[in-house]
mmCIF file of the N, C-alpha and C atoms, coordinates in Angstrom:
data_MODEL
# 
_entry.id   MODEL 
# 
loop_
_atom_site.group_PDB 
_atom_site.id 
_atom_site.type_symbol 
_atom_site.label_atom_id 
_atom_site.label_alt_id 
_atom_site.label_comp_id 
_atom_site.label_asym_id 
_atom_site.label_entity_id 
_atom_site.label_seq_id 
_atom_site.pdbx_PDB_ins_code 
_atom_site.Cartn_x 
_atom_site.Cartn_y 
_atom_site.Cartn_z 
_atom_site.occupancy 
_atom_site.B_iso_or_equiv 
_atom_site.pdbx_formal_charge 
_atom_site.auth_seq_id 
_atom_site.auth_comp_id 
_atom_site.auth_asym_id 
_atom_site.auth_atom_id 
_atom_site.pdbx_PDB_model_num 
ATOM 1   N N  . MET A 1 1  ? -17.503 14.587 -111.617 1.00 0.00 ? 1  MET A N  1 
ATOM 2   C CA . MET A 1 1  ? -16.540 15.465 -112.270 1.00 0.00 ? 1  MET A CA 1 
ATOM 3   C C  . MET A 1 1  ? -17.175 15.901 -113.052 1.00 0.00 ? 1  MET A C  1 
ATOM 4   N N  . ALA A 1 2  ? -17.090 17.281 -113.896 1.00 0.00 ? 2  ALA A N  1 
ATOM 5   C CA . ALA A 1 2  ? -17.908 17.692 -114.999 1.00 0.00 ? 2  ALA A CA 1 
ATOM 6   C C  . ALA A 1 2  ? -16.753 17.963 -115.890 1.00 0.00 ? 2  ALA A C  1 
ATOM 7   N N  . VAL A 1 3  ? -17.218 17.676 -117.399 1.00 0.00 ? 3  VAL A N  1 
ATOM 8   C CA . VAL A 1 3  ? -16.168 17.607 -118.493 1.00 0.00 ? 3  VAL A CA 1 
ATOM 9   C C  . VAL A 1 3  ? -17.221 18.004 -119.629 1.00 0.00 ? 3  VAL A C  1 
ATOM 10  N N  . SER A 1 4  ? -16.153 19.083 -120.008 1.00 0.00 ? 4  SER A N  1 
ATOM 11  C CA . SER A 1 4  ? -16.700 19.753 -121.027 1.00 0.00 ? 4  SER A CA 1 
ATOM 12  C C  . SER A 1 4  ? -15.902 20.032 -122.318 1.00 0.00 ? 4  SER A C  1 
ATOM 13  N N  . LYS A 1 5  ? -16.930 20.277 -123.563 1.00 0.00 ? 5  LYS A N  1 
ATOM 14  C CA . LYS A 1 5  ? -15.996 20.057 -124.732 1.00 0.00 ? 5  LYS A CA 1 
ATOM 15  C C  . LYS A 1 5  ? -16.135 21.164 -125.477 1.00 0.00 ? 5  LYS A C  1 
ATOM 16  N N  . HIS A 1 6  ? -15.253 21.905 -126.648 1.00 0.00 ? 6  HIS A N  1 
ATOM 17  C CA . HIS A 1 6  ? -15.127 22.918 -127.374 1.00 0.00 ? 6  HIS A CA 1 
ATOM 18  C C  . HIS A 1 6  ? -15.062 22.596 -128.640 1.00 0.00 ? 6  HIS A C  1 
ATOM 19  N N  . VAL A 1 7  ? -16.216 23.152 -129.501 1.00 0.00 ? 7  VAL A N  1 
ATOM 20  C CA . VAL A 1 7  ? -16.172 22.844 -131.070 1.00 0.00 ? 7  VAL A CA 1 
ATOM 21  C C  . VAL A 1 7  ? -16.269 24.258 -131.318 1.00 0.00 ? 7  VAL A C  1 
ATOM 22  N N  . THR A 1 8  ? -15.545 24.454 -132.603 1.00 0.00 ? 8  THR A N  1 
ATOM 23  C CA . THR A 1 8  ? -15.638 25.323 -133.655 1.00 0.00 ? 8  THR A CA 1 
ATOM 24  C C  . THR A 1 8  ? -16.354 25.606 -134.543 1.00 0.00 ? 8  THR A C  1 
ATOM 25  N N  . ILE A 1 9  ? -17.371 26.061 -134.728 1.00 0.00 ? 9  ILE A N  1 
ATOM 26  C CA . ILE A 1 9  ? -18.240 25.943 -135.705 1.00 0.00 ? 9  ILE A CA 1 
ATOM 27  C C  . ILE A 1 9  ? -18.416 26.965 -137.025 1.00 0.00 ? 9  ILE A C  1 
ATOM 28  N N  . SER A 1 10 ? -18.660 27.147 -138.305 1.00 0.00 ? 10 SER A N  1 
ATOM 29  C CA . SER A 1 10 ? -18.439 28.170 -139.278 1.00 0.00 ? 10 SER A CA 1 
ATOM 30  C C  . SER A 1 10 ? -19.607 28.055 -139.839 1.00 0.00 ? 10 SER A C  1 
ATOM 31  N N  . ALA A 1 11 ? -20.627 29.312 -139.672 1.00 0.00 ? 11 ALA A N  1 
ATOM 32  C CA . ALA A 1 11 ? -21.517 29.311 -140.948 1.00 0.00 ? 11 ALA A CA 1 
ATOM 33  C C  . ALA A 1 11 ? -21.650 30.888 -141.447 1.00 0.00 ? 11 ALA A C  1 
ATOM 34  N N  . THR A 1 12 ? -22.684 30.714 -142.603 1.00 0.00 ? 12 THR A N  1 
ATOM 35  C CA . THR A 1 12 ? -22.610 32.313 -143.214 1.00 0.00 ? 12 THR A CA 1 
ATOM 36  C C  . THR A 1 12 ? -24.066 32.321 -143.644 1.00 0.00 ? 12 THR A C  1 
ATOM 37  N N  . SER A 1 13 ? -24.268 34.024 -143.547 1.00 0.00 ? 13 SER A N  1 
ATOM 38  C CA . SER A 1 13 ? -25.562 34.222 -143.889 1.00 0.00 ? 13 SER A CA 1 
ATOM 39  C C  . SER A 1 13 ? -25.392 35.499 -144.847 1.00 0.00 ? 13 SER A C  1 
ATOM 40  N N  . THR A 1 14 ? -26.162 35.938 -146.009 1.00 0.00 ? 14 THR A N  1 
ATOM 41  C CA . THR A 1 14 ? -26.739 36.899 -146.409 1.00 0.00 ? 14 THR A CA 1 
ATOM 42  C C  . THR A 1 14 ? -27.122 38.162 -145.390 1.00 0.00 ? 14 THR A C  1 
ATOM 43  N N  . ASP A 1 15 ? -27.625 37.890 -144.665 1.00 0.00 ? 15 ASP A N  1 
ATOM 44  C CA . ASP A 1 15 ? -28.175 38.629 -143.652 1.00 0.00 ? 15 ASP A CA 1 
ATOM 45  C C  . ASP A 1 15 ? -27.615 39.625 -142.606 1.00 0.00 ? 15 ASP A C  1 
ATOM 46  N N  . SER A 1 16 ? -26.573 38.560 -142.139 1.00 0.00 ? 16 SER A N  1 
ATOM 47  C CA . SER A 1 16 ? -25.594 39.758 -140.759 1.00 0.00 ? 16 SER A CA 1 
ATOM 48  C C  . SER A 1 16 ? -24.974 38.286 -140.095 1.00 0.00 ? 16 SER A C  1 
ATOM 49  N N  . TRP A 1 17 ? -23.675 39.322 -139.102 1.00 0.00 ? 17 TRP A N  1 
ATOM 50  C CA . TRP A 1 17 ? -22.729 38.084 -139.134 1.00 0.00 ? 17 TRP A CA 1 
ATOM 51  C C  . TRP A 1 17 ? -23.701 37.733 -137.611 1.00 0.00 ? 17 TRP A C  1 
ATOM 52  N N  . GLU A 1 18 ? -24.971 38.369 -136.906 1.00 0.00 ? 18 GLU A N  1 
ATOM 53  C CA . GLU A 1 18 ? -25.829 37.727 -135.860 1.00 0.00 ? 18 GLU A CA 1 
ATOM 54  C C  . GLU A 1 18 ? -26.427 36.580 -136.363 1.00 0.00 ? 18 GLU A C  1 
ATOM 55  N N  . ASP A 1 19 ? -26.744 36.715 -137.425 1.00 0.00 ? 19 ASP A N  1 
ATOM 56  C CA . ASP A 1 19 ? -27.782 35.695 -138.109 1.00 0.00 ? 19 ASP A CA 1 
ATOM 57  C C  . ASP A 1 19 ? -26.831 34.163 -138.472 1.00 0.00 ? 19 ASP A C  1 
ATOM 58  N N  . ALA A 1 20 ? -25.760 34.686 -139.126 1.00 0.00 ? 20 ALA A N  1 
ATOM 59  C CA . ALA A 1 20 ? -24.625 33.424 -138.942 1.00 0.00 ? 20 ALA A CA 1 
ATOM 60  C C  . ALA A 1 20 ? -24.205 33.178 -137.607 1.00 0.00 ? 20 ALA A C  1 
ATOM 61  N N  . ALA A 1 21 ? -23.845 33.689 -136.753 1.00 0.00 ? 21 ALA A N  1 
ATOM 62  C CA . ALA A 1 21 ? -23.812 32.897 -135.417 1.00 0.00 ? 21 ALA A CA 1 
ATOM 63  C C  . ALA A 1 21 ? -24.979 32.380 -134.982 1.00 0.00 ? 21 ALA A C  1 
ATOM 64  N N  . LEU A 1 22 ? -25.995 32.716 -135.156 1.00 0.00 ? 22 LEU A N  1 
ATOM 65  C CA . LEU A 1 22 ? -27.376 31.810 -134.723 1.00 0.00 ? 22 LEU A CA 1 
ATOM 66  C C  . LEU A 1 22 ? -27.636 30.682 -135.402 1.00 0.00 ? 22 LEU A C  1 
ATOM 67  N N  . LYS A 1 23 ? -27.269 30.502 -136.743 1.00 0.00 ? 23 LYS A N  1 
ATOM 68  C CA . LYS A 1 23 ? -27.624 29.551 -137.451 1.00 0.00 ? 23 LYS A CA 1 
ATOM 69  C C  . LYS A 1 23 ? -26.404 28.430 -137.337 1.00 0.00 ? 23 LYS A C  1 
ATOM 70  N N  . ALA A 1 24 ? -25.202 29.133 -136.251 1.00 0.00 ? 24 ALA A N  1 
ATOM 71  C CA . ALA A 1 24 ? -24.499 28.042 -135.860 1.00 0.00 ? 24 ALA A CA 1 
ATOM 72  C C  . ALA A 1 24 ? -24.673 27.384 -134.880 1.00 0.00 ? 24 ALA A C  1 
ATOM 73  N N  . VAL A 1 25 ? -24.892 27.908 -133.805 1.00 0.00 ? 25 VAL A N  1 
ATOM 74  C CA . VAL A 1 25 ? -25.528 27.768 -132.396 1.00 0.00 ? 25 VAL A CA 1 
ATOM 75  C C  . VAL A 1 25 ? -26.876 26.825 -132.705 1.00 0.00 ? 25 VAL A C  1 
ATOM 76  N N  . GLU A 1 26 ? -27.981 27.127 -133.731 1.00 0.00 ? 26 GLU A N  1 
ATOM 77  C CA . GLU A 1 26 ? -29.096 26.203 -133.795 1.00 0.00 ? 26 GLU A CA 1 
ATOM 78  C C  . GLU A 1 26 ? -28.553 24.777 -134.757 1.00 0.00 ? 26 GLU A C  1 
ATOM 79  N N  . ARG A 1 27 ? -27.622 25.004 -135.534 1.00 0.00 ? 27 ARG A N  1 
ATOM 80  C CA . ARG A 1 27 ? -26.949 23.592 -136.053 1.00 0.00 ? 27 ARG A CA 1 
ATOM 81  C C  . ARG A 1 27 ? -26.588 22.521 -135.294 1.00 0.00 ? 27 ARG A C  1 
ATOM 82  N N  . THR A 1 28 ? -25.485 23.110 -134.483 1.00 0.00 ? 28 THR A N  1 
ATOM 83  C CA . THR A 1 28 ? -25.210 22.566 -133.214 1.00 0.00 ? 28 THR A CA 1 
ATOM 84  C C  . THR A 1 28 ? -25.962 21.972 -132.106 1.00 0.00 ? 28 THR A C  1 
ATOM 85  N N  . GLU A 1 29 ? -27.246 22.487 -132.102 1.00 0.00 ? 29 GLU A N  1 
ATOM 86  C CA . GLU A 1 29 ? -28.162 22.032 -131.241 1.00 0.00 ? 29 GLU A CA 1 
ATOM 87  C C  . GLU A 1 29 ? -28.741 20.698 -131.516 1.00 0.00 ? 29 GLU A C  1 
ATOM 88  N N  . ALA A 1 30 ? -28.661 20.619 -133.423 1.00 0.00 ? 30 ALA A N  1 
ATOM 89  C CA . ALA A 1 30 ? -29.486 19.808 -133.819 1.00 0.00 ? 30 ALA A CA 1 
ATOM 90  C C  . ALA A 1 30 ? -28.946 18.338 -133.415 1.00 0.00 ? 30 ALA A C  1 
ATOM 91  N N  . SER A 1 31 ? -27.516 18.245 -133.195 1.00 0.00 ? 31 SER A N  1 
ATOM 92  C CA . SER A 1 31 ? -26.966 17.133 -132.342 1.00 0.00 ? 31 SER A CA 1 
ATOM 93  C C  . SER A 1 31 ? -26.109 16.727 -131.360 1.00 0.00 ? 31 SER A C  1 
ATOM 94  N N  . VAL A 1 32 ? -25.858 18.479 -130.650 1.00 0.00 ? 32 VAL A N  1 
ATOM 95  C CA . VAL A 1 32 ? -25.515 18.208 -129.056 1.00 0.00 ? 32 VAL A CA 1 
ATOM 96  C C  . VAL A 1 32 ? -26.339 18.918 -128.094 1.00 0.00 ? 32 VAL A C  1 
ATOM 97  N N  . GLU A 1 33 ? -26.294 17.965 -127.292 1.00 0.00 ? 33 GLU A N  1 
ATOM 98  C CA . GLU A 1 33 ? -26.818 18.390 -126.039 1.00 0.00 ? 33 GLU A CA 1 
ATOM 99  C C  . GLU A 1 33 ? -26.463 19.091 -124.688 1.00 0.00 ? 33 GLU A C  1 
ATOM 100 N N  . HIS A 1 34 ? -26.754 19.815 -123.909 1.00 0.00 ? 34 HIS A N  1 
ATOM 101 C CA . HIS A 1 34 ? -26.305 20.648 -122.728 1.00 0.00 ? 34 HIS A CA 1 
ATOM 102 C C  . HIS A 1 34 ? -25.187 21.227 -123.211 1.00 0.00 ? 34 HIS A C  1 
ATOM 103 N N  . ILE A 1 35 ? -25.932 22.717 -124.611 1.00 0.00 ? 35 ILE A N  1 
ATOM 104 C CA . ILE A 1 35 ? -24.955 23.601 -124.541 1.00 0.00 ? 35 ILE A CA 1 
ATOM 105 C C  . ILE A 1 35 ? -24.798 24.639 -123.441 1.00 0.00 ? 35 ILE A C  1 
ATOM 106 N N  . GLN A 1 36 ? -23.337 24.892 -123.474 1.00 0.00 ? 36 GLN A N  1 
ATOM 107 C CA . GLN A 1 36 ? -23.420 26.141 -122.025 1.00 0.00 ? 36 GLN A CA 1 
ATOM 108 C C  . GLN A 1 36 ? -22.559 27.363 -122.434 1.00 0.00 ? 36 GLN A C  1 
ATOM 109 N N  . ALA A 1 37 ? -22.122 27.757 -123.663 1.00 0.00 ? 37 ALA A N  1 
ATOM 110 C CA . ALA A 1 37 ? -21.572 28.839 -123.892 1.00 0.00 ? 37 ALA A CA 1 
ATOM 111 C C  . ALA A 1 37 ? -21.397 28.999 -125.274 1.00 0.00 ? 37 ALA A C  1 
ATOM 112 N N  . ALA A 1 38 ? -21.445 29.939 -126.294 1.00 0.00 ? 38 ALA A N  1 
ATOM 113 C CA . ALA A 1 38 ? -21.160 30.122 -127.528 1.00 0.00 ? 38 ALA A CA 1 
ATOM 114 C C  . ALA A 1 38 ? -20.304 31.101 -127.428 1.00 0.00 ? 38 ALA A C  1 
ATOM 115 N N  . GLU A 1 39 ? -18.939 31.712 -128.067 1.00 0.00 ? 39 GLU A N  1 
ATOM 116 C CA . GLU A 1 39 ? -18.104 32.932 -128.410 1.00 0.00 ? 39 GLU A CA 1 
ATOM 117 C C  . GLU A 1 39 ? -18.094 33.001 -129.160 1.00 0.00 ? 39 GLU A C  1 
ATOM 118 N N  . ILE A 1 40 ? -17.977 34.230 -130.047 1.00 0.00 ? 40 ILE A N  1 
ATOM 119 C CA . ILE A 1 40 ? -17.791 34.507 -131.180 1.00 0.00 ? 40 ILE A CA 1 
ATOM 120 C C  . ILE A 1 40 ? -16.168 34.668 -131.436 1.00 0.00 ? 40 ILE A C  1 
ATOM 121 N N  . VAL A 1 41 ? -15.952 33.817 -132.715 1.00 0.00 ? 41 VAL A N  1 
ATOM 122 C CA . VAL A 1 41 ? -14.072 33.731 -132.365 1.00 0.00 ? 41 VAL A CA 1 
ATOM 123 C C  . VAL A 1 41 ? -13.322 34.031 -133.840 1.00 0.00 ? 41 VAL A C  1 
ATOM 124 N N  . GLU A 1 42 ? -14.627 34.741 -135.109 1.00 0.00 ? 42 GLU A N  1 
ATOM 125 C CA . GLU A 1 42 ? -14.201 35.567 -136.234 1.00 0.00 ? 42 GLU A CA 1 
ATOM 126 C C  . GLU A 1 42 ? -15.308 35.928 -136.669 1.00 0.00 ? 42 GLU A C  1 
ATOM 127 N N  . GLN A 1 43 ? -15.151 36.858 -137.533 1.00 0.00 ? 43 GLN A N  1 
ATOM 128 C CA . GLN A 1 43 ? -16.069 37.308 -138.248 1.00 0.00 ? 43 GLN A CA 1 
ATOM 129 C C  . GLN A 1 43 ? -15.331 37.947 -139.605 1.00 0.00 ? 43 GLN A C  1 
ATOM 130 N N  . THR A 1 44 ? -15.646 37.184 -141.059 1.00 0.00 ? 44 THR A N  1 
ATOM 131 C CA . THR A 1 44 ? -15.156 37.961 -142.101 1.00 0.00 ? 44 THR A CA 1 
ATOM 132 C C  . THR A 1 44 ? -16.577 38.336 -143.166 1.00 0.00 ? 44 THR A C  1 
ATOM 133 N N  . LEU A 1 45 ? -16.402 39.272 -143.816 1.00 0.00 ? 45 LEU A N  1 
ATOM 134 C CA . LEU A 1 45 ? -17.420 39.425 -144.974 1.00 0.00 ? 45 LEU A CA 1 
ATOM 135 C C  . LEU A 1 45 ? -16.951 39.636 -146.595 1.00 0.00 ? 45 LEU A C  1 
ATOM 136 N N  . ASP A 1 46 ? -17.532 38.297 -146.879 1.00 0.00 ? 46 ASP A N  1 
ATOM 137 C CA . ASP A 1 46 ? -16.862 37.937 -148.138 1.00 0.00 ? 46 ASP A CA 1 
ATOM 138 C C  . ASP A 1 46 ? -17.560 38.671 -149.714 1.00 0.00 ? 46 ASP A C  1 
ATOM 139 N N  . PHE A 1 47 ? -17.385 39.087 -150.639 1.00 0.00 ? 47 PHE A N  1 
ATOM 140 C CA . PHE A 1 47 ? -17.402 39.557 -151.351 1.00 0.00 ? 47 PHE A CA 1 
ATOM 141 C C  . PHE A 1 47 ? -17.393 39.025 -152.686 1.00 0.00 ? 47 PHE A C  1 
ATOM 142 N N  . SER A 1 48 ? -16.825 37.532 -153.148 1.00 0.00 ? 48 SER A N  1 
ATOM 143 C CA . SER A 1 48 ? -16.550 37.000 -153.946 1.00 0.00 ? 48 SER A CA 1 
ATOM 144 C C  . SER A 1 48 ? -17.291 36.360 -154.569 1.00 0.00 ? 48 SER A C  1 
ATOM 145 N N  . VAL A 1 49 ? -18.616 36.179 -154.089 1.00 0.00 ? 49 VAL A N  1 
ATOM 146 C CA . VAL A 1 49 ? -20.069 35.149 -154.027 1.00 0.00 ? 49 VAL A CA 1 
ATOM 147 C C  . VAL A 1 49 ? -21.069 35.788 -154.907 1.00 0.00 ? 49 VAL A C  1 
ATOM 148 N N  . GLY A 1 50 ? -20.766 36.528 -155.748 1.00 0.00 ? 50 GLY A N  1 
ATOM 149 C CA . GLY A 1 50 ? -21.561 37.388 -157.028 1.00 0.00 ? 50 GLY A CA 1 
ATOM 150 C C  . GLY A 1 50 ? -21.881 38.737 -156.137 1.00 0.00 ? 50 GLY A C  1 
ATOM 151 N N  . ALA A 1 51 ? -23.090 39.098 -156.621 1.00 0.00 ? 51 ALA A N  1 
ATOM 152 C CA . ALA A 1 51 ? -23.413 40.547 -155.821 1.00 0.00 ? 51 ALA A CA 1 
ATOM 153 C C  . ALA A 1 51 ? -23.390 40.771 -154.442 1.00 0.00 ? 51 ALA A C  1 
ATOM 154 N N  . GLU A 1 52 ? -24.195 39.537 -153.798 1.00 0.00 ? 52 GLU A N  1 
ATOM 155 C CA . GLU A 1 52 ? -24.522 39.955 -152.867 1.00 0.00 ? 52 GLU A CA 1 
ATOM 156 C C  . GLU A 1 52 ? -23.309 39.274 -151.519 1.00 0.00 ? 52 GLU A C  1 
ATOM 157 N N  . PRO A 1 53 ? -22.821 40.341 -150.629 1.00 0.00 ? 53 PRO A N  1 
ATOM 158 C CA . PRO A 1 53 ? -21.753 40.040 -149.450 1.00 0.00 ? 53 PRO A CA 1 
ATOM 159 C C  . PRO A 1 53 ? -22.104 38.632 -148.528 1.00 0.00 ? 53 PRO A C  1 
ATOM 160 N N  . ARG A 1 54 ? -21.258 37.817 -148.508 1.00 0.00 ? 54 ARG A N  1 
ATOM 161 C CA . ARG A 1 54 ? -21.797 36.896 -147.140 1.00 0.00 ? 54 ARG A CA 1 
ATOM 162 C C  . ARG A 1 54 ? -20.894 37.199 -146.007 1.00 0.00 ? 54 ARG A C  1 
ATOM 163 N N  . PHE A 1 55 ? -22.177 37.147 -145.381 1.00 0.00 ? 55 PHE A N  1 
ATOM 164 C CA . PHE A 1 55 ? -21.216 37.218 -143.624 1.00 0.00 ? 55 PHE A CA 1 
ATOM 165 C C  . PHE A 1 55 ? -20.651 36.003 -143.053 1.00 0.00 ? 55 PHE A C  1 
ATOM 166 N N  . GLU A 1 56 ? -19.776 35.835 -142.608 1.00 0.00 ? 56 GLU A N  1 
ATOM 167 C CA . GLU A 1 56 ? -19.282 34.264 -142.229 1.00 0.00 ? 56 GLU A CA 1 
ATOM 168 C C  . GLU A 1 56 ? -18.815 34.764 -140.596 1.00 0.00 ? 56 GLU A C  1 
ATOM 169 N N  . THR A 1 57 ? -19.449 33.676 -139.744 1.00 0.00 ? 57 THR A N  1 
ATOM 170 C CA . THR A 1 57 ? -18.811 33.976 -138.404 1.00 0.00 ? 57 THR A CA 1 
ATOM 171 C C  . THR A 1 57 ? -18.187 32.423 -137.539 1.00 0.00 ? 57 THR A C  1 
ATOM 172 N N  . LYS A 1 58 ? -17.598 32.491 -137.137 1.00 0.00 ? 58 LYS A N  1 
ATOM 173 C CA . LYS A 1 58 ? -17.091 31.335 -136.771 1.00 0.00 ? 58 LYS A CA 1 
ATOM 174 C C  . LYS A 1 58 ? -16.878 31.622 -135.430 1.00 0.00 ? 58 LYS A C  1 
ATOM 175 N N  . VAL A 1 59 ? -17.759 30.114 -134.207 1.00 0.00 ? 59 VAL A N  1 
ATOM 176 C CA . VAL A 1 59 ? -18.111 30.202 -133.225 1.00 0.00 ? 59 VAL A CA 1 
ATOM 177 C C  . VAL A 1 59 ? -17.595 28.951 -132.280 1.00 0.00 ? 59 VAL A C  1 
ATOM 178 N N  . SER A 1 60 ? -16.956 29.415 -131.097 1.00 0.00 ? 60 SER A N  1 
ATOM 179 C CA . SER A 1 60 ? -16.684 28.612 -130.282 1.00 0.00 ? 60 SER A CA 1 
ATOM 180 C C  . SER A 1 60 ? -17.761 27.953 -129.137 1.00 0.00 ? 60 SER A C  1 
ATOM 181 N N  . ILE A 1 61 ? -18.398 26.864 -129.421 1.00 0.00 ? 61 ILE A N  1 
ATOM 182 C CA . ILE A 1 61 ? -19.372 26.184 -128.759 1.00 0.00 ? 61 ILE A CA 1 
ATOM 183 C C  . ILE A 1 61 ? -19.266 25.096 -127.248 1.00 0.00 ? 61 ILE A C  1 
ATOM 184 N N  . GLU A 1 62 ? -19.445 25.432 -126.596 1.00 0.00 ? 62 GLU A N  1 
ATOM 185 C CA . GLU A 1 62 ? -19.001 24.824 -125.100 1.00 0.00 ? 62 GLU A CA 1 
ATOM 186 C C  . GLU A 1 62 ? -20.396 23.903 -124.861 1.00 0.00 ? 62 GLU A C  1 
ATOM 187 N N  . PHE A 1 63 ? -20.256 22.898 -124.806 1.00 0.00 ? 63 PHE A N  1 
ATOM 188 C CA . PHE A 1 63 ? -21.193 22.177 -124.247 1.00 0.00 ? 63 PHE A CA 1 
ATOM 189 C C  . PHE A 1 63 ? -20.623 20.998 -123.320 1.00 0.00 ? 63 PHE A C  1 
ATOM 190 N N  . HIS A 1 64 ? -21.652 20.533 -122.163 1.00 0.00 ? 64 HIS A N  1 
ATOM 191 C CA . HIS A 1 64 ? -21.339 19.418 -121.403 1.00 0.00 ? 64 HIS A CA 1 
ATOM 192 C C  . HIS A 1 64 ? -21.577 18.104 -121.605 1.00 0.00 ? 64 HIS A C  1 
ATOM 193 N N  . VAL A 1 65 ? -20.229 17.209 -121.417 1.00 0.00 ? 65 VAL A N  1 
ATOM 194 C CA . VAL A 1 65 ? -20.213 15.785 -122.061 1.00 0.00 ? 65 VAL A CA 1 
ATOM 195 C C  . VAL A 1 65 ? -20.480 14.856 -120.670 1.00 0.00 ? 65 VAL A C  1 
ATOM 196 N N  . GLU A 1 66 ? -21.723 13.864 -121.332 1.00 0.00 ? 66 GLU A N  1 
ATOM 197 C CA . GLU A 1 66 ? -22.493 12.996 -119.926 1.00 0.00 ? 66 GLU A CA 1 
ATOM 198 C C  . GLU A 1 66 ? -20.991 12.284 -119.452 1.00 0.00 ? 66 GLU A C  1 
ATOM 199 N N  . GLU A 1 67 ? -21.342 11.959 -118.675 1.00 0.00 ? 67 GLU A N  1 
ATOM 200 C CA . GLU A 1 67 ? -20.562 10.946 -118.036 1.00 0.00 ? 67 GLU A CA 1 
ATOM 201 C C  . GLU A 1 67 ? -21.535 9.174  -118.208 1.00 0.00 ? 67 GLU A C  1 
ATOM 202 N N  . LEU A 1 68 ? -20.524 8.699  -118.727 1.00 0.00 ? 68 LEU A N  1 
ATOM 203 C CA . LEU A 1 68 ? -21.072 7.472  -118.814 1.00 0.00 ? 68 LEU A CA 1 
ATOM 204 C C  . LEU A 1 68 ? -21.206 6.716  -117.318 1.00 0.00 ? 68 LEU A C  1 
ATOM 205 N N  . ASN A 1 69 ? -22.216 5.785  -117.093 1.00 0.00 ? 69 ASN A N  1 
ATOM 206 C CA . ASN A 1 69 ? -22.373 5.077  -116.150 1.00 0.00 ? 69 ASN A CA 1 
ATOM 207 C C  . ASN A 1 69 ? -21.410 3.390  -116.023 1.00 0.00 ? 69 ASN A C  1 
ATOM 208 N N  . GLU A 1 70 ? -21.526 3.192  -114.906 1.00 0.00 ? 70 GLU A N  1 
ATOM 209 C CA . GLU A 1 70 ? -20.469 1.966  -114.968 1.00 0.00 ? 70 GLU A CA 1 
ATOM 210 C C  . GLU A 1 70 ? -21.224 0.856  -115.896 1.00 0.00 ? 70 GLU A C  1 
ATOM 211 N N  . GLY A 1 71 ? -20.645 -0.098 -116.695 1.00 0.00 ? 71 GLY A N  1 
ATOM 212 C CA . GLY A 1 71 ? -20.854 -0.636 -117.549 1.00 0.00 ? 71 GLY A CA 1 
ATOM 213 C C  . GLY A 1 71 ? -21.910 -0.602 -118.765 1.00 0.00 ? 71 GLY A C  1 
ATOM 214 N N  . ASP A 1 72 ? -22.022 1.017  -119.027 1.00 0.00 ? 72 ASP A N  1 
ATOM 215 C CA . ASP A 1 72 ? -22.112 1.811  -120.388 1.00 0.00 ? 72 ASP A CA 1 
ATOM 216 C C  . ASP A 1 72 ? -21.503 1.515  -121.636 1.00 0.00 ? 72 ASP A C  1 
ATOM 217 N N  . ASP A 1 73 ? -21.722 1.005  -122.433 1.00 0.00 ? 73 ASP A N  1 
ATOM 218 C CA . ASP A 1 73 ? -20.764 0.709  -124.114 1.00 0.00 ? 73 ASP A CA 1 
ATOM 219 C C  . ASP A 1 73 ? -21.340 1.998  -124.791 1.00 0.00 ? 73 ASP A C  1 
# 
């Protein structure tokens, strides 16, 4: 039986929403294996942090959860 899990990750960039989304996926890949899909959930533009705008992207990331074998703890 295949089991998947979804997490929502938020990342920011001073370059673009795409860059923020890629940062979210890359950071998740550092700690999660078997990423299957990523979907943009929300994008915002924040002007409150000084002169340079911040692009924020929330990404829903789906990954496969490995099954434990009998006797694994």
